N, CA, C and O atoms as a printed pandas DataFrame, in Angstrom:
     atom_number atom_name residue_name chain_id  residue_number  x_coord  y_coord  z_coord
0              1         N          MET        A               1   30.128   -5.427  -40.509
1              2        CA          MET        A               1   31.280   -4.777  -41.115
2              3         C          MET        A               1   30.861   -3.942  -42.317
3              4         O          MET        A               1   31.421   -2.873  -42.561
4              5         N          ARG        A               2   29.900   -4.416  -43.047
5              6        CA          ARG        A               2   29.442   -3.700  -44.244
6              7         C          ARG        A               2   28.898   -2.322  -43.897
7              8         O          ARG        A               2   29.173   -1.349  -44.600
8              9         N          ASP        A               3   28.117   -2.232  -42.803
9             10        CA          ASP        A               3   27.589   -0.936  -42.366
10            11         C          ASP        A               3   28.721    0.010  -41.997
11            12         O          ASP        A               3   28.656    1.203  -42.295
12            13         N          GLN        A               4   29.758   -0.514  -41.349
13            14        CA          GLN        A               4   30.902    0.311  -40.964
14            15         C          GLN        A               4   31.572    0.899  -42.201
15            16         O          GLN        A               4   31.941    2.074  -42.209
16            17         N          ASP        A               5   31.729    0.094  -43.235
17            18        CA          ASP        A               5   32.351    0.577  -44.468
18            19         C          ASP        A               5   31.545    1.718  -45.075
19            20         O          ASP        A               5   32.114    2.699  -45.555
20            21         N          GLY        A               6   30.228    1.591  -45.054
21            22        CA          GLY        A               6   29.370    2.643  -45.594
22            23         C          GLY        A               6   29.481    3.931  -44.805
23            24         O          GLY        A               6   29.535    5.017  -45.382
24            25         N          VAL        A               7   29.517    3.813  -43.483
25            26        CA          VAL        A               7   29.640    4.993  -42.622
26            27         C          VAL        A               7   31.004    5.636  -42.833
27            28         O          VAL        A               7   31.104    6.857  -42.948
28            29         N          LEU        A               8   32.055    4.819  -42.883
29            30        CA          LEU        A               8   33.397    5.371  -43.098
30            31         C          LEU        A               8   33.486    6.095  -44.443
31            32         O          LEU        A               8   34.136    7.135  -44.546
32            33         N          GLU        A               9   32.845    5.559  -45.455
33            34        CA          GLU        A               9   32.865    6.220  -46.765
34            35         C          GLU        A               9   32.131    7.556  -46.691
35            36         O          GLU        A               9   32.590    8.536  -47.278
36            37         N          ARG        A              10   31.011    7.617  -45.989
37            38        CA          ARG        A              10   30.296    8.894  -45.828
38            39         C          ARG        A              10   31.149    9.892  -45.056
39            40         O          ARG        A              10   31.166   11.078  -45.386
40            41         N          ILE        A              11   31.861    9.420  -44.026
41            42        CA          ILE        A              11   32.743   10.304  -43.262
42            43         C          ILE        A              11   33.822   10.865  -44.180
43            44         O          ILE        A              11   34.084   12.068  -44.167
44            45         N          ARG        A              12   34.446   10.006  -44.974
45            46        CA          ARG        A              12   35.509   10.441  -45.903
46            47         C          ARG        A              12   34.998   11.479  -46.905
47            48         O          ARG        A              12   35.722   12.399  -47.284
48            49         N          GLN        A              13   33.753   11.320  -47.323
49            50        CA          GLN        A              13   33.169   12.234  -48.310
50            51         C          GLN        A              13   32.612   13.503  -47.677
51            52         O          GLN        A              13   32.169   14.409  -48.384
52            53         N          GLY        A              14   32.633   13.569  -46.353
53            54        CA          GLY        A              14   32.106   14.749  -45.667
54            55         C          GLY        A              14   30.589   14.769  -45.617
55            56         O          GLY        A              14   29.990   15.829  -45.433
56            57         N          LEU        A              15   29.960   13.612  -45.779
57            58        CA          LEU        A              15   28.505   13.515  -45.736
58            59         C          LEU        A              15   28.032   13.316  -44.303
59            60         O          LEU        A              15   28.827   13.025  -43.410
60            61         N          LEU        A              16   26.734   13.476  -44.096
61            62        CA          LEU        A              16   26.162   13.346  -42.756
62            63         C          LEU        A              16   26.177   11.900  -42.277
63            64         O          LEU        A              16   26.006   10.963  -43.056
64            65         N          TYR        A              17   26.385   11.747  -40.980
65            66        CA          TYR        A              17   26.289   10.453  -40.313
66            67         C          TYR        A              17   25.968   10.737  -38.862
67            68         O          TYR        A              17   26.195   11.846  -38.377
68            69         N          THR        A              18   25.444    9.751  -38.170
69            70        CA          THR        A              18   25.086    9.963  -36.770
70            71         C          THR        A              18   26.134    9.349  -35.860
71            72         O          THR        A              18   26.907    8.479  -36.263
72            73         N          GLU        A              19   26.139    9.820  -34.634
73            74        CA          GLU        A              19   27.081    9.292  -33.642
74            75         C          GLU        A              19   26.870    7.798  -33.446
75            76         O          GLU        A              19   27.836    7.042  -33.343
76            77         N          SER        A              20   25.611    7.369  -33.394
77            78        CA          SER        A              20   25.358    5.943  -33.173
78            79         C          SER        A              20   25.820    5.103  -34.356
79            80         O          SER        A              20   26.249    3.966  -34.162
80            81         N          GLU        A              21   25.744    5.632  -35.576
81            82        CA          GLU        A              21   26.228    4.898  -36.744
82            83         C          GLU        A              21   27.733    4.686  -36.691
83            84         O          GLU        A              21   28.232    3.654  -37.141
84            85         N          ALA        A              22   28.452    5.646  -36.150
85            86        CA          ALA        A              22   29.915    5.570  -36.118
86            87         C          ALA        A              22   30.429    5.170  -34.737
87            88         O          ALA        A              22   31.582    5.433  -34.397
88            89         N          SER        A              23   29.579    4.543  -33.954
89            90        CA          SER        A              23   29.969    4.179  -32.596
90            91         C          SER        A              23   31.069    3.129  -32.558
91            92         O          SER        A              23   31.676    2.911  -31.509
92            93         N          PHE        A              24   31.334    2.481  -33.675
93            94        CA          PHE        A              24   32.410    1.493  -33.726
94            95         C          PHE        A              24   33.785    2.155  -33.664
95            96         O          PHE        A              24   34.780    1.470  -33.431
96            97         N          GLN        A              25   33.865    3.491  -33.872
97            98        CA          GLN        A              25   35.147    4.177  -33.747
98            99         C          GLN        A              25   35.668    3.975  -32.332
99           100         O          GLN        A              25   34.882    3.733  -31.416
100          101         N          ASP        A              26   36.942    4.067  -32.146
101          102        CA          ASP        A              26   37.552    3.734  -30.868
102          103         C          ASP        A              26   37.420    4.862  -29.840
103          104         O          ASP        A              26   38.295    5.723  -29.757
104          105         N          PRO        A              27   36.331    4.866  -29.057
105          106        CA          PRO        A              27   36.137    5.949  -28.091
106          107         C          PRO        A              27   37.149    5.927  -26.950
107          108         O          PRO        A              27   37.453    6.973  -26.377
108          109         N          LEU        A              28   37.672    4.755  -26.615
109          110        CA          LEU        A              28   38.645    4.698  -25.523
110          111         C          LEU        A              28   39.949    5.368  -25.913
111          112         O          LEU        A              28   40.579    6.024  -25.083
112          113         N          ARG        A              29   40.366    5.213  -27.167
113          114        CA          ARG        A              29   41.592    5.875  -27.624
114          115         C          ARG        A              29   41.423    7.388  -27.521
115          116         O          ARG        A              29   42.318    8.089  -27.047
116          117         N          ARG        A              30   40.282    7.882  -27.963
117          118        CA          ARG        A              30   40.018    9.321  -27.890
118          119         C          ARG        A              30   39.966    9.777  -26.439
119          120         O          ARG        A              30   40.522   10.820  -26.095
120          121         N          ALA        A              31   39.309    9.012  -25.595
121          122        CA          ALA        A              31   39.201    9.384  -24.182
122          123         C          ALA        A              31   40.580    9.437  -23.532
123          124         O          ALA        A              31   40.856   10.326  -22.726
124          125         N          ASP        A              32   41.447    8.486  -23.883
125          126        CA          ASP        A              32   42.805    8.503  -23.338
126          127         C          ASP        A              32   43.570    9.743  -23.790
127          128         O          ASP        A              32   44.283   10.357  -22.995
128          129         N          LEU        A              33   43.426   10.112  -25.049
129          130        CA          LEU        A              33   44.118   11.296  -25.568
130          131         C          LEU        A              33   43.596   12.574  -24.928
131          132         O          LEU        A              33   44.376   13.468  -24.601
132          133         N          VAL        A              34   42.275   12.668  -24.746
133          134        CA          VAL        A              34   41.694   13.849  -24.106
134          135         C          VAL        A              34   42.156   13.929  -22.653
135          136         O          VAL        A              34   42.476   15.012  -22.164
136          137         N          PHE        A              35   42.191   12.801  -21.966
137          138        CA          PHE        A              35   42.681   12.777  -20.587
138          139         C          PHE        A              35   44.130   13.253  -20.541
139          140         O          PHE        A              35   44.505   14.061  -19.691
140          141         N          GLU        A              36   44.934   12.740  -21.465
141          142        CA          GLU        A              36   46.342   13.146  -21.517
142          143         C          GLU        A              36   46.459   14.650  -21.788
143          144         O          GLU        A              36   47.263   15.333  -21.154
144          145         N          TYR        A              37   45.660   15.166  -22.730
145          146        CA          TYR        A              37   45.676   16.602  -23.040
146          147         C          TYR        A              37   45.371   17.415  -21.781
147          148         O          TYR        A              37   46.054   18.396  -21.489
148          149         N          ASN        A              38   44.354   17.005  -21.048
149          150        CA          ASN        A              38   43.952   17.737  -19.850
150          151         C          ASN        A              38   44.985   17.641  -18.736
151          152         O          ASN        A              38   44.956   18.442  -17.802
152          153         N          SER        A              39   45.894   16.678  -18.817
153          154        CA          SER        A              39   46.926   16.497  -17.805
154          155         C          SER        A              39   48.227   17.243  -18.117
155          156         O          SER        A              39   49.103   17.343  -17.259
156          157         N          VAL        A              40   48.352   17.756  -19.318
157          158        CA          VAL        A              40   49.580   18.452  -19.733
158          159         C          VAL        A              40   49.560   19.878  -19.189
159          160         O          VAL        A              40   48.535   20.560  -19.233
160          161         N          ARG        A              41   50.695   20.312  -18.682
161          162        CA          ARG        A              41   50.798   21.681  -18.162
162          163         C          ARG        A              41   50.489   22.701  -19.262
163          164         O          ARG        A              41   50.864   22.496  -20.416
164          165         N          PRO        A              42   49.806   23.798  -18.913
165          166        CA          PRO        A              42   49.464   24.820  -19.909
166          167         C          PRO        A              42   50.682   25.375  -20.645
167          168         O          PRO        A              42   50.571   25.744  -21.814
168          169         N          GLY        A              43   51.829   25.443  -19.994
169          170        CA          GLY        A              43   53.023   25.987  -20.628
170          171         C          GLY        A              43   53.679   25.055  -21.640
171          172         O          GLY        A              43   54.547   25.484  -22.399
172          173         N          ASP        A              44   53.278   23.798  -21.661
173          174        CA          ASP        A              44   53.859   22.830  -22.600
174          175         C          ASP        A              44   53.050   22.872  -23.901
175          176         O          ASP        A              44   52.360   21.917  -24.258
176          177         N          THR        A              45   53.156   23.999  -24.591
177          178        CA          THR        A              45   52.322   24.245  -25.767
178          179         C          THR        A              45   52.585   23.263  -26.905
179          180         O          THR        A              45   51.660   22.910  -27.636
180          181         N          GLU        A              46   53.816   22.822  -27.065
181          182        CA          GLU        A              46   54.116   21.870  -28.148
182          183         C          GLU        A              46   53.402   20.541  -27.924
183          184         O          GLU        A              46   52.818   19.979  -28.851
184          185         N          ARG        A              47   53.450   20.043  -26.689
185          186        CA          ARG        A              47   52.787   18.760  -26.384
186          187         C          ARG        A              47   51.279   18.896  -26.510
187          188         O          ARG        A              47   50.623   18.007  -27.053
188          189         N          ARG        A              48   50.719   19.999  -26.017
189          190        CA          ARG        A              48   49.274   20.218  -26.103
190          191         C          ARG        A              48   48.832   20.279  -27.559
191          192         O          ARG        A              48   47.807   19.706  -27.928
192          193         N          ARG        A              49   49.612   20.978  -28.387
193          194        CA          ARG        A              49   49.265   21.088  -29.807
194          195         C          ARG        A              49   49.339   19.722  -30.486
195          196         O          ARG        A              49   48.461   19.371  -31.274
196          197         N          ALA        A              50   50.378   18.955  -30.185
197          198        CA          ALA        A              50   50.520   17.629  -30.784
198          199         C          ALA        A              50   49.332   16.732  -30.420
199          200         O          ALA        A              50   48.825   15.992  -31.263
200          201         N          LEU        A              51   48.902   16.803  -29.179
201          202        CA          LEU        A              51   47.748   16.003  -28.762
202          203         C          LEU        A              51   46.470   16.468  -29.449
203          204         O          LEU        A              51   45.665   15.645  -29.884
204          205         N          LEU        A              52   46.277   17.785  -29.551
205          206        CA          LEU        A              52   45.090   18.293  -30.243
206          207         C          LEU        A              52   45.054   17.819  -31.690
207          208         O          LEU        A              52   43.992   17.468  -32.205
208          209         N          GLU        A              53   46.204   17.808  -32.342
209          210        CA          GLU        A              53   46.252   17.343  -33.731
210          211         C          GLU        A              53   45.892   15.869  -33.819
211          212         O          GLU        A              53   45.239   15.450  -34.775
212          213         N          ARG        A              54   46.307   15.076  -32.837
213          214        CA          ARG        A              54   45.934   13.661  -32.835
214          215         C          ARG        A              54   44.445   13.479  -32.558
215          216         O          ARG        A              54   43.808   12.595  -33.130
216          217         N          ILE        A              55   43.897   14.304  -31.691
217          218        CA          ILE        A              55   42.483   14.189  -31.334
218          219         C          ILE        A              55   41.588   14.693  -32.461
219          220         O          ILE        A              55   40.603   14.046  -32.816
220          221         N          LEU        A              56   41.934   15.848  -33.021
221          222        CA          LEU        A              56   41.052   16.518  -33.976
222          223         C          LEU        A              56   41.444   16.326  -35.441
223          224         O          LEU        A              56   40.645   16.623  -36.329
224          225         N          GLY        A              57   42.629   15.845  -35.704
225          226        CA          GLY        A              57   43.075   15.683  -37.082
226          227         C          GLY        A              57   43.910   16.848  -37.548
227          228         O          GLY        A              57   44.957   16.648  -38.164
228          229         N          SER        A              58   43.479   18.051  -37.272
229          230        CA          SER        A              58   44.240   19.258  -37.582
230          231         C          SER        A              58   43.691   20.399  -36.729
231          232         O          SER        A              58   42.544   20.368  -36.282
232          233         N          VAL        A              59   44.532   21.397  -36.516
233          234        CA          VAL        A              59   44.111   22.587  -35.769
234          235         C          VAL        A              59   44.750   23.804  -36.412
235          236         O          VAL        A              59   45.806   23.706  -37.037
236          237         N          GLY        A              60   44.111   24.938  -36.255
237          238        CA          GLY        A              60   44.657   26.182  -36.776
238          239         C          GLY        A              60   45.922   26.592  -36.040
239          240         O          GLY        A              60   46.208   26.097  -34.950
240          241         N          ALA        A              61   46.663   27.487  -36.636
241          242        CA          ALA        A              61   47.961   27.911  -36.099
242          243         C          ALA        A              61   47.851   28.507  -34.690
243          244         O          ALA        A              61   48.771   28.357  -33.886
244          245         N          ARG        A              62   46.752   29.169  -34.390
245          246        CA          ARG        A              62   46.617   29.827  -33.079
246          247         C          ARG        A              62   45.517   29.199  -32.223
247          248         O          ARG        A              62   44.959   29.859  -31.346
248          249         N          THR        A              63   45.211   27.950  -32.471
249          250        CA          THR        A              63   44.161   27.264  -31.714
250          251         C          THR        A              63   44.603   27.016  -30.282
251          252         O          THR        A              63   45.705   26.529  -30.030
252          253         N          VAL        A              64   43.721   27.362  -29.347
253          254        CA          VAL        A              64   43.954   27.105  -27.932
254          255         C          VAL        A              64   42.657   26.559  -27.350
255          256         O          VAL        A              64   41.602   27.178  -27.489
256          257         N          LEU        A              65   42.733   25.410  -26.705
257          258        CA          LEU        A              65   41.591   24.857  -25.991
258          259         C          LEU        A              65   41.985   24.757  -24.531
259          260         O          LEU        A              65   42.978   24.118  -24.183
260          261         N          LEU        A              66   41.201   25.392  -23.689
261          262        CA          LEU        A              66   41.491   25.393  -22.260
262          263         C          LEU        A              66   40.985   24.107  -21.615
263          264         O          LEU        A              66   39.953   23.563  -22.006
264          265         N          SER        A              67   41.727   23.637  -20.627
265          266        CA          SER        A              67   41.302   22.468  -19.863
266          267         C          SER        A              67   40.279   22.900  -18.827
267          268         O          SER        A              67   40.396   23.999  -18.286
268          269         N          PRO        A              68   39.297   22.091  -18.536
269          270        CA          PRO        A              68   39.122   20.757  -19.070
270          271         C          PRO        A              68   38.448   20.783  -20.438
271          272         O          PRO        A              68   37.425   21.437  -20.642
272          273         N          PHE        A              69   39.045   20.062  -21.347
273          274        CA          PHE        A              69   38.524   19.886  -22.697
274          275         C          PHE        A              69   37.801   18.547  -22.734
275          276         O          PHE        A              69   38.311   17.549  -22.224
276          277         N          HIS        A              70   36.615   18.521  -23.336
277          278        CA          HIS        A              70   35.831   17.291  -23.453
278          279         C          HIS        A              70   35.508   17.061  -24.922
279          280         O          HIS        A              70   35.181   18.004  -25.642
280          281         N          ALA        A              71   35.599   15.824  -25.368
281          282        CA          ALA        A              71   35.235   15.463  -26.738
282          283         C          ALA        A              71   34.321   14.254  -26.671
283          284         O          ALA        A              71   34.755   13.151  -26.339
284          285         N          GLY        A              72   33.070   14.467  -26.984
285          286        CA          GLY        A              72   32.104   13.381  -26.904
286          287         C          GLY        A              72   32.136   12.441  -28.071
287          288         O          GLY        A              72   31.716   11.291  -27.950
288          289         N          PHE        A              73   32.634   12.911  -29.222
289          290        CA          PHE        A              73   32.587   12.064  -30.406
290          291         C          PHE        A              73   33.558   12.591  -31.441
291          292         O          PHE        A              73   33.788   13.797  -31.524
292          293         N          GLY        A              74   34.121   11.713  -32.216
293          294        CA          GLY        A              74   35.022   12.123  -33.285
294          295         C          GLY        A              74   35.618   10.922  -33.969
295          296         O          GLY        A              74   35.573    9.807  -33.449
296          297         N          SER        A              75   36.180   11.153  -35.142
297          298        CA          SER        A              75   36.757   10.046  -35.889
298          299         C          SER        A              75   38.153   10.343  -36.387
299          300         O          SER        A              75   38.676    9.596  -37.213
300          301         N          LYS        A              76   38.768   11.402  -35.918
301          302        CA          LYS        A              76   40.067   11.817  -36.440
302          303         C          LYS        A              76   41.238   11.394  -35.570
303          304         O          LYS        A              76   42.377   11.743  -35.881
304          305         N          CYS        A              77   41.002   10.660  -34.495
305          306        CA          CYS        A              77   42.094   10.275  -33.607
306          307         C          CYS        A              77   43.106    9.412  -34.345
307          308         O          CYS        A              77   42.759    8.390  -34.938
308          309         N          ALA        A              78   44.336    9.830  -34.301
309          310        CA          ALA        A              78   45.399    9.068  -34.930
310          311         C          ALA        A              78   45.771    7.892  -34.044
311          312         O          ALA        A              78   45.698    7.997  -32.820
312          313         N          PRO        A              79   46.165    6.784  -34.634
313          314        CA          PRO        A              79   46.564    5.636  -33.829
314          315         C          PRO        A              79   47.826    5.931  -33.034
315          316         O          PRO        A              79   48.624    6.789  -33.411
316          317         N          ARG        A              80   47.995    5.223  -31.947
317          318        CA          ARG        A              80   49.172    5.396  -31.095
318          319         C          ARG        A              80   50.366    4.732  -31.703
319          320         O          ARG        A              80   51.454    4.771  -31.128
């Protein structure tokens, strides 16, 4: 647990960390959100944007990611 706290603090500070160090992050939650994003119709822009914000933490006003979108790693997924 102590190592996790150190990695989380580095993430919060915007410092470098490796994927293996932060592997305790919930990859299944992210995978479920990415799967859901890829399943949403392209015309449902509000739902797609909401999912991107949950996956990435924030997105620009005109951000568009075409399906299939893949995310191998991240720590910004909001809880369900």
